[in-house]
C-alpha positions as CSV (number, residue, x, y, z in Angstrom):
1,A,2.0,15.1,-21.6
2,P,2.5,15.1,-17.8
3,A,1.0,11.3,-16.1
4,A,-2.7,11.4,-15.0
5,T,-2.9,11.5,-11.4
6,A,-5.3,9.5,-9.2
7,I,-5.8,10.4,-5.0
8,M,-4.1,8.4,-2.8
9,P,-7.0,6.3,-1.0
10,D,-7.0,5.7,3.0
11,V,-5.6,1.9,3.3
12,V,-4.0,2.1,6.3
13,C,-4.7,-1.0,8.4
14,M,-6.2,-2.8,5.4
15,N,-5.3,-6.4,4.0
16,L,-2.8,-5.8,1.9
17,Q,-4.2,-7.0,-1.3
18,A,-7.1,-5.1,-0.8
19,A,-5.2,-2.2,-0.1
20,Q,-4.0,-2.7,-3.9
21,N,-7.1,-3.4,-5.1
22,K,-8.5,-0.2,-3.7
23,I,-5.6,2.0,-5.0
24,Q,-5.9,-0.1,-8.4
25,E,-9.7,1.5,-8.3
26,N,-8.5,4.7,-8.0
27,G,-6.6,5.0,-11.1
28,V,-3.3,4.1,-9.8
29,F,-2.5,0.1,-11.8
30,Y,1.2,0.1,-10.0
31,S,2.1,0.5,-6.2
32,D,4.9,-0.6,-4.0
33,S,5.1,-2.3,-0.7
34,F,7.7,-3.0,2.2
35,D,8.3,-5.3,4.8
36,A,7.5,-2.3,7.7
37,T,9.5,-4.6,10.4
38,G,12.9,-3.5,8.4
39,E,13.4,-7.9,7.8
40,G,13.0,-7.4,4.1
41,R,11.4,-10.2,3.5
42,M,9.3,-10.1,0.1
43,Q,5.2,-9.8,0.1
44,I,4.6,-13.0,-2.1
45,N,1.2,-13.7,-0.6
46,D,-0.3,-10.4,-0.9
47,S,-3.0,-11.4,1.3
48,N,-1.1,-12.4,4.2
49,W,-0.1,-9.0,5.1
50,I,-1.2,-6.0,7.0
51,V,-0.6,-2.0,5.7
52,V,0.5,-0.7,8.5
53,S,2.1,2.5,7.0
54,Q,1.1,4.4,3.0
55,T,3.9,7.7,2.1
56,P,1.4,9.8,0.6
57,S,-0.8,9.9,2.9
58,A,-4.7,9.7,1.6
59,G,-5.9,12.1,-0.2
60,S,-2.8,13.1,-1.7
61,P,-2.2,12.6,-5.7
62,I,-0.5,9.8,-6.7
63,T,0.9,8.3,-9.7
64,E,1.8,5.0,-11.1
65,G,4.8,3.7,-8.5
66,S,4.2,6.5,-6.1
67,A,2.5,5.4,-3.9
68,N,4.3,2.8,-1.4
69,L,2.5,0.2,1.9
70,G,4.4,-0.9,4.8
71,A,3.4,-3.9,5.6
72,V,3.7,-6.6,8.7
73,K,2.1,-10.4,8.2
74,E,-0.9,-11.2,9.6
75,G,-1.0,-12.3,13.4
76,E,2.5,-9.7,13.7
77,P,2.5,-6.8,16.4
78,N,0.7,-3.6,14.3
79,P,-1.2,-0.6,15.8
80,C,-4.5,-1.4,13.7
């Protein structure tokens, strides 16, 4: 059977932890994140990061692991 899909919420400019929680509220438990500066840092404490990009865009269907969030640490330059 095909995996159930959820709808990707708009999480850009949200705290990374809050964004992950919102995605979970929409029915997908696992999302991925990366350091949007390109430095490859791990997001150990998600509440210290801000989402600056998301794939796929808001309103798109998502499944487990298909949501990918680019984030920078709080206080770093960002478009938010």
